[in-house]
N, C-alpha and C positions, 0 to 999 in steps of 0.2 A: 504494500500500500504506500502510495506517495502522498506528499503534502504539497498543495499548490499555493505558492506565495507569490504575489504579483509578478506574473510572467516567467517565473523560474520554478521548475519542478525539482524539489528536493526529495531524494529517495534515501531513507535511512538504511544503512548497511548492517546495523546491529540492533535494531528494534527501538532505538532512542528517538525522541522527537527531534525535529529540525533545530531546536534551540540547544540541544545537547550535542555531544560529540558523535562522530560516526556517520555523517551523511556525505553523499557525493552530488555533484552538480554536473550531470552528463550534458555535454555539448555546450555548456554555458560559456566557456572560454572562447570558443570559436564564434559564437553569436555576438558576444560582447566586445571582442577585441582584447580581452584581458589576457595576461600571460598564461600559457598552458602549464598545468601541474606537471612536474617531471617524475617519471618512474624509471628505476633502474631495470636493466634486463633481468636481473634476478627477481625483482618484484613482479614483473610481468610473467615470468615462468611459472609462478605459483597459481596462476589463473588459467588452468588447462582442463577444466571439466565442463560438462554440458550446462550445469547450472551456475557456472562461474568461469566464463570464457572471455579472455582478452586476446586480441590480435594486433599486429603492428603493420603499418603501411606508411611508406614515405616518412618514417621517423615519428609517426604519431601512434598513440595507443587508443584502441577502440574496444569498448565493453559491449560485446555482441551477445551476452547472456540472454537478454530478453528477446532478442531477434532470432535466436537459433531455429525455432520451429516455423518462423515466417519466411525464412530464406528460401527462395525459389528452387535452388539446387539441393536443398536439404541441409542437414547438419554436418555431413561428412566433410565438405570443403572447408568449413569453418574449424572443425575439430583438427584437421590436418595442419592448421596454422595456430592452433590454440597455444597460449603461453608464449607466443612470439618465437616458437622454434623454427618458423619459416616465415620469411618476409612476405606479406600479402600485397605488396605494391602492385604487382602485375594484375592481381584481382581487382584492386582499386581502379586501376587504369581501364580494365575491361568494362566496368560498369558505366552506364550513361552519365552525362553531366547532371541530369536530373536526380538520379540515384545518389550520386556523390554529394550533391547539394542537400538533398532531403534526408537520406538514411545515414550515410557515412558521417556527415556533419553532426547529426543528432547523437550518434553513438560515441563520438570522440570524447575522451576523458583526459587527455594530456599528451605529452610527448615522451618518447623513450630516450634514455641516456645510458651510456655504458656503465656497467657496474665498476666501482672504484677498484675492486680487487680482481675481477674476472674479465673485465672488458666487455666485449659483445660477441659471445661465442657463435651466435647464429647470423650475424651480419645485419641485424635489423636497424642499427643506428648508422650504417654505412662505414663502420670501423670493424676491425676483426680482432679476434684473440684465438690462439691455438688451443686454449683450455676450454673445454665444453662443460665444466662442472658448475655447480651452483655456488653462490657466494656464501661464505661462512658467516658474514656479518649480518645478513638479511634474515 
């Protein structure tokens, strides 16, 4: 359940009200021009399940969890890129400009940055690291 507060949808991630901790503002940064929240590659990797799925495209992070069963091609293409293990930029480019403007923009939650310890093992931030492990500090 979300809370609508003047033109911004706040979705609590841990059952708290919007005035308490733990809410996200999906797509708000892109619509408002505010700086995007940064997520390390290690943080993105944790979101690799059907009910909690993040993907990366062109250096941005998209929470596609709520969109999984609406996706025209099904959940498989999204799950193949879940957790940022594979860059979804080619998929982003495949979609129409209308889809990119309406759906992708709505699902954007931030941008991906390399992990300070592990770098970017999957190449989703346009840098690379030979180590494919997860970060010990995250």
